[in-house]
N, C-alpha and C positions, 0 to 999 in steps of 0.2 A: 472619740470625743462627743459628748452630748450637746444638747441644745443649750445655748448660752442663757444664763440667768442673771438677773440684777439682784444685788443684795443690799438692804438698807438696815442699819442697826437701830434697835429700839430699846430704850430703857423704860421700864414700867414705873411711872411716878405715882405718888399717892393719889393725885387727882384722877388717875386712870382707873382707880379701883372703887369698889363698892364698900359697904360697911364690913364685909367679911374679908377684905384685903385681897380680893381677886379682881381681875380686870372686868369692868362692867361691859356687858355684851356689845353695846353700841360703839365702844372705843376701839374694838377690833377694826371697825370700818375706817376709823381715823388712821390707824396704823397702815392699813392697806392703801388708803388714799394718798397718804404722805409718800409711801414708797413708789406709787405710780407717778406722782408728781416729780419726785427726784430722778426716776428713771427717764422721764421725758426731758428733764434738765440735763442729765448726763448725755442724752442723745443730741443735745444742742438746741433744744426748743424750750422757750419760756412761755407759760400760759398767757401772760399779759401781752406778749408780742403776738401770739396766735389770735388773741381776742381782737387786737387792733387790725388783724387780717381777716376778721369776720369768722374765725374758727373757734369752736368750743367743744371740748370733750365732756360728755355726760354719761353717767351710769345708766344703762338701759335695763340690765338685769344682773342680779347677784345671787349666788347660792353659797351659803355658809355652812360649814361643819365645825362646830365647837367640840374639839377633841378632848382637851384637858384644860383646867383653869390656869391661866398665867397669873402670877402673883406680884405684889408690890416689890420693887427694887430688882426684879429679874432683868438680866441683860439678854435680849433676844435679837433675832434678825427676821426681817420680812424678805422672803425669797420670791421674786416675781419672774414669771416666764411669759413671753408673748407666744401664744399658741397658734393664733390665726389672725391674719390681717386681711380684711375684706375691703370692699370699695369705700364703705362709710362706717365700718365697725372694726373693733379690735377685741379679741378674746384673750384674756389673761387668766393664768392660774397663779394664785398667790398662797403662801403659807407662812405662818408665824412659827418659828422653831427656835430651839436652843442650840448651843454649840455641839451637842451630841446628836443633833438631828431629830430630837423628839418634837413632834408637831403639837401645837396648842390650838390653832385654828387654821382652817384652809378655806379658800374661796375660789369659785369660778366667777369671773367678772366680764360682762359684755359692755363695752364702751361704744357709744355712738358719737360720731362727729356731726355737728350741726352748725348751721349759720347762726351766729350770735344775733344777727339782726332779724332774721325771719323764723328762727327755731324750726328749720326744715333740715333734713339730712343733707349732708354735702360730702363730696369725696375727700378722703384723706390724701394730702399730698404724698406722692411716692417717696420723697426724701424722708418724711417722717416715718413711714413704714420701714424703709430700709435701715434707718439709724436705730429705731427701736429694736428691730430684729438683731442688729449687731450688738447692742448692749444688753439684750435680755430676751 
């Protein structure tokens, strides 16, 4: 049995595409962001609740590989895997793929945990790391 992954379905809407009918490159970031947010929710944590506890997750670094163009009205899935959980960072691998496993875009994403009040790195609570590892 492999590492658990979190999967979030995506439908490509007209508003996601450019004049050529393919997903505009910046919208892949939205797909990946939505999937990470839903993964956190599935793990039992809401971002507004974390904000009230002075915790915010921010993108520290992202590397993207645009493999093939996704097109209007495609039904796809974002597959998200937590690769590493550090004291104040999380490393994810994400990919947008179709039902056959063909990859359209993939990303390595480093997320930092910071104090919402001070914008300084802060430790990720162990419960968050454990639950994220469980769901993906």
